[in-house]
Structures are given as structure tokens and as C-alpha cells.
C-alpha positions as CSV (number, residue, x, y, z in Angstrom):
1,X,-19.5,-19.4,9.2
2,X,-21.6,-18.4,6.2
3,X,-20.3,-18.0,2.6
4,X,-19.9,-14.2,2.9
5,X,-17.6,-14.6,6.0
6,X,-15.6,-17.2,4.2
7,X,-15.2,-15.1,1.1
8,X,-14.0,-12.1,3.3
9,X,-11.6,-14.3,5.2
10,X,-10.1,-15.6,1.9
11,X,-9.6,-12.1,0.7
12,X,-7.8,-11.1,3.9
13,X,-5.6,-14.2,3.7
14,X,-4.3,-13.2,0.3
15,X,-2.4,-10.3,1.9
16,X,0.9,-11.6,3.3
17,X,2.5,-9.2,5.7
18,X,6.0,-10.5,5.7
19,X,9.0,-9.0,7.6
20,X,10.4,-7.8,4.3
21,X,7.2,-5.9,3.5
22,X,7.2,-4.4,7.0
23,X,10.8,-3.2,6.5
24,X,10.0,-1.7,3.1
25,X,7.0,0.2,4.5
26,X,8.9,1.4,7.5
27,X,11.7,2.7,5.3
28,X,9.2,4.5,3.1
29,X,7.6,6.1,6.1
30,X,11.0,7.2,7.4
31,X,11.2,9.5,4.4
32,X,8.1,11.4,5.4
33,X,8.8,14.7,7.3
34,X,8.2,14.3,11.0
35,X,5.8,17.2,11.3
36,X,3.2,15.6,9.0
37,X,0.3,13.5,10.3
38,X,-0.8,10.4,8.4
39,X,-4.4,9.5,8.1
40,X,-5.3,5.8,8.1
41,X,-8.8,4.4,8.6
42,X,-10.2,7.7,9.6
43,X,-7.6,8.4,12.4
44,X,-4.5,10.5,12.3
45,X,-1.1,9.2,13.4
46,X,2.5,10.5,13.7
47,X,5.1,8.9,11.5
48,X,6.5,7.1,14.6
49,X,3.0,5.7,15.5
50,X,2.6,4.4,12.0
51,X,6.0,2.7,12.0
52,X,5.1,1.1,15.3
53,X,1.8,-0.2,13.9
54,X,3.6,-1.6,10.9
55,X,6.2,-3.3,13.0
56,X,3.4,-4.9,15.2
57,X,1.6,-6.0,12.1
58,X,-1.8,-4.8,13.4
59,X,-4.7,-3.6,11.3
60,X,-3.4,-0.1,11.0
61,X,0.0,-1.4,10.0
62,X,-1.6,-3.7,7.4
63,X,-3.7,-0.8,6.0
64,X,-0.6,1.3,5.6
65,X,1.3,-1.5,3.9
66,X,-1.6,-2.0,1.5
67,X,-1.6,1.7,0.7
68,X,2.1,1.7,0.1
69,X,1.9,-1.4,-2.1
70,X,-0.9,0.1,-4.2
71,X,1.1,3.3,-4.6
72,X,4.2,1.4,-5.8
73,X,2.1,-0.7,-8.2
74,X,0.6,2.4,-9.8
75,X,4.0,4.1,-9.9
76,X,5.6,1.2,-11.7
77,X,2.7,0.7,-14.1
78,X,2.9,4.4,-15.2
79,X,-0.5,5.3,-13.8
80,X,1.2,8.0,-11.7
81,X,2.9,10.7,-13.7
82,X,1.1,9.8,-16.9
83,X,0.5,12.6,-19.3
84,X,-3.2,13.4,-19.5
């Protein structure tokens, strides 16, 4: 394995996809209207499909969790809803 591969692996390992995080993401997705499609990684999914991916902990589920975490961080930091 070269240095670039090791660096990428290290970055991926920093993201811990715990059961608590999965549950948080699933609960947030439940609040989305059922008739909306969610786009993750260039593909569209129903809310039920996204919840399934999150519960499995696969790549799509991890991407959705990262999106949700970023949103929450920006919301709590005040970046979202700041006066311009």
C-alpha cells in the first residue's frame, strides 16, 4: 500500500458509524415527506431505501450520515440561518 492509500484509509477510519449515529440519521430521515426522492452519490433513493442503507451501514448510508452530521454542525454553529 502506498502513502496515498494509507492517508485515504486513515481519513475513512476517522468516521465512526455507531448505532447511535445510525438511529439519529434514521430518525431525521423519517421526518422527510415520503413522496420526496433523496440524491446521494449521484443516485436517487426513496426515504425507505435511504433508511435501509443507513441501517446496513453501507457506503450510501455512511454518505447520508456524513451529510446529516455536516448539516447539524453548520446549524449549531450558526452558519445556517445567519443574517447576510
